[in-house]
Biotite code that builds the C-alpha atoms (Angstrom):
import biotite.structure as struc

atoms = struc.array([
    struc.Atom([-1.125, 2.644, -32.962], chain_id="A", res_id=1, res_name="MET", atom_name="CA", element="C"),
    struc.Atom([-1.636, 4.041, -29.454], chain_id="A", res_id=2, res_name="ASN", atom_name="CA", element="C"),
    struc.Atom([0.603, 2.024, -27.183], chain_id="A", res_id=3, res_name="GLU", atom_name="CA", element="C"),
    struc.Atom([-0.241, 2.132, -23.483], chain_id="A", res_id=4, res_name="THR", atom_name="CA", element="C"),
    struc.Atom([1.005, 0.394, -20.374], chain_id="A", res_id=5, res_name="CYS", atom_name="CA", element="C"),
    struc.Atom([-1.901, -2.069, -20.559], chain_id="A", res_id=6, res_name="ALA", atom_name="CA", element="C"),
    struc.Atom([-0.384, -3.744, -23.640], chain_id="A", res_id=7, res_name="SER", atom_name="CA", element="C"),
    struc.Atom([3.215, -3.760, -22.342], chain_id="A", res_id=8, res_name="CYS", atom_name="CA", element="C"),
    struc.Atom([4.803, -7.015, -21.193], chain_id="A", res_id=9, res_name="LYS", atom_name="CA", element="C"),
    struc.Atom([6.251, -5.248, -18.126], chain_id="A", res_id=10, res_name="TYR", atom_name="CA", element="C"),
    struc.Atom([2.855, -4.008, -16.842], chain_id="A", res_id=11, res_name="PHE", atom_name="CA", element="C"),
    struc.Atom([1.306, -5.980, -13.976], chain_id="A", res_id=12, res_name="ARG", atom_name="CA", element="C"),
    struc.Atom([-2.379, -5.207, -13.473], chain_id="A", res_id=13, res_name="ARG", atom_name="CA", element="C"),
    struc.Atom([-3.871, -5.165, -9.981], chain_id="A", res_id=14, res_name="HIS", atom_name="CA", element="C"),
    struc.Atom([-7.032, -7.127, -9.136], chain_id="A", res_id=15, res_name="TYR", atom_name="CA", element="C"),
    struc.Atom([-9.610, -7.083, -6.315], chain_id="A", res_id=16, res_name="VAL", atom_name="CA", element="C"),
    struc.Atom([-11.590, -10.012, -4.987], chain_id="A", res_id=17, res_name="LYS", atom_name="CA", element="C"),
    struc.Atom([-15.274, -9.685, -5.857], chain_id="A", res_id=18, res_name="PHE", atom_name="CA", element="C"),
    struc.Atom([-17.559, -12.492, -4.793], chain_id="A", res_id=19, res_name="GLY", atom_name="CA", element="C"),
    struc.Atom([-15.893, -15.742, -5.779], chain_id="A", res_id=20, res_name="ARG", atom_name="CA", element="C"),
    struc.Atom([-13.628, -14.242, -8.426], chain_id="A", res_id=21, res_name="GLY", atom_name="CA", element="C"),
    struc.Atom([-11.285, -11.360, -9.162], chain_id="A", res_id=22, res_name="TYR", atom_name="CA", element="C"),
    struc.Atom([-11.957, -8.168, -11.098], chain_id="A", res_id=23, res_name="VAL", atom_name="CA", element="C"),
    struc.Atom([-9.154, -6.293, -12.939], chain_id="A", res_id=24, res_name="PRO", atom_name="CA", element="C"),
    struc.Atom([-8.491, -2.668, -11.949], chain_id="A", res_id=25, res_name="LEU", atom_name="CA", element="C"),
    struc.Atom([-7.151, 0.141, -14.127], chain_id="A", res_id=26, res_name="ASP", atom_name="CA", element="C"),
    struc.Atom([-4.191, 0.432, -11.766], chain_id="A", res_id=27, res_name="GLN", atom_name="CA", element="C"),
    struc.Atom([-1.071, -1.660, -11.790], chain_id="A", res_id=28, res_name="GLY", atom_name="CA", element="C"),
    struc.Atom([2.679, -1.289, -11.813], chain_id="A", res_id=29, res_name="HIS", atom_name="CA", element="C"),
    struc.Atom([5.639, -1.503, -14.171], chain_id="A", res_id=30, res_name="CYS", atom_name="CA", element="C"),
    struc.Atom([8.359, -3.981, -13.262], chain_id="A", res_id=31, res_name="VAL", atom_name="CA", element="C"),
    struc.Atom([11.143, -2.774, -15.564], chain_id="A", res_id=32, res_name="HIS", atom_name="CA", element="C"),
    struc.Atom([13.726, -1.820, -14.363], chain_id="A", res_id=33, res_name="PRO", atom_name="CA", element="C"),
    struc.Atom([12.131, -1.182, -10.947], chain_id="A", res_id=34, res_name="ARG", atom_name="CA", element="C"),
    struc.Atom([8.584, -0.952, -9.566], chain_id="A", res_id=35, res_name="LEU", atom_name="CA", element="C"),
    struc.Atom([6.633, 2.150, -10.638], chain_id="A", res_id=36, res_name="LYS", atom_name="CA", element="C"),
    struc.Atom([2.905, 2.787, -10.149], chain_id="A", res_id=37, res_name="ASP", atom_name="CA", element="C"),
    struc.Atom([1.024, 3.087, -13.461], chain_id="A", res_id=38, res_name="ARG", atom_name="CA", element="C"),
    struc.Atom([-2.514, 3.097, -14.791], chain_id="A", res_id=39, res_name="THR", atom_name="CA", element="C"),
    struc.Atom([-3.552, 0.966, -17.760], chain_id="A", res_id=40, res_name="ALA", atom_name="CA", element="C"),
    struc.Atom([-4.118, 4.018, -19.985], chain_id="A", res_id=41, res_name="ASP", atom_name="CA", element="C"),
    struc.Atom([-0.727, 5.652, -19.286], chain_id="A", res_id=42, res_name="THR", atom_name="CA", element="C"),
    struc.Atom([1.081, 6.313, -22.600], chain_id="A", res_id=43, res_name="PRO", atom_name="CA", element="C"),
    struc.Atom([3.905, 3.838, -23.186], chain_id="A", res_id=44, res_name="ALA", atom_name="CA", element="C"),
    struc.Atom([7.430, 4.840, -22.228], chain_id="A", res_id=45, res_name="CYS", atom_name="CA", element="C"),
    struc.Atom([10.680, 4.175, -24.115], chain_id="A", res_id=46, res_name="THR", atom_name="CA", element="C"),
    struc.Atom([11.015, 0.753, -22.432], chain_id="A", res_id=47, res_name="ARG", atom_name="CA", element="C"),
    struc.Atom([7.702, -0.465, -23.904], chain_id="A", res_id=48, res_name="TYR", atom_name="CA", element="C"),
    struc.Atom([7.708, -4.023, -25.249], chain_id="A", res_id=49, res_name="ARG", atom_name="CA", element="C"),
    struc.Atom([4.626, -5.518, -26.841], chain_id="A", res_id=50, res_name="CYS", atom_name="CA", element="C"),
    struc.Atom([3.076, -8.139, -24.581], chain_id="A", res_id=51, res_name="GLY", atom_name="CA", element="C"),
    struc.Atom([0.415, -10.746, -25.147], chain_id="A", res_id=52, res_name="GLU", atom_name="CA", element="C"),
    struc.Atom([-3.267, -9.895, -24.741], chain_id="A", res_id=53, res_name="LYS", atom_name="CA", element="C"),
    struc.Atom([-4.629, -10.796, -21.344], chain_id="A", res_id=54, res_name="SER", atom_name="CA", element="C"),
    struc.Atom([-7.299, -13.459, -20.971], chain_id="A", res_id=55, res_name="ARG", atom_name="CA", element="C"),
    struc.Atom([-9.848, -10.711, -20.209], chain_id="A", res_id=56, res_name="GLN", atom_name="CA", element="C"),
    struc.Atom([-9.281, -9.073, -23.625], chain_id="A", res_id=57, res_name="GLU", atom_name="CA", element="C"),
    struc.Atom([-9.398, -12.275, -25.707], chain_id="A", res_id=58, res_name="SER", atom_name="CA", element="C"),
])
């Protein structure tokens, strides 16, 4: 299984306002143990923890 930041519980995806809603970006940041810029397709690091699927992926 290819684990990436996008599926990690510590990854916070960034969004932009588009019209009346928000659109997810490929960029975001990791919040463990401190803030670090990441992209959704960055390979998972040693602190990776499986998170829940986002509402966009369901």
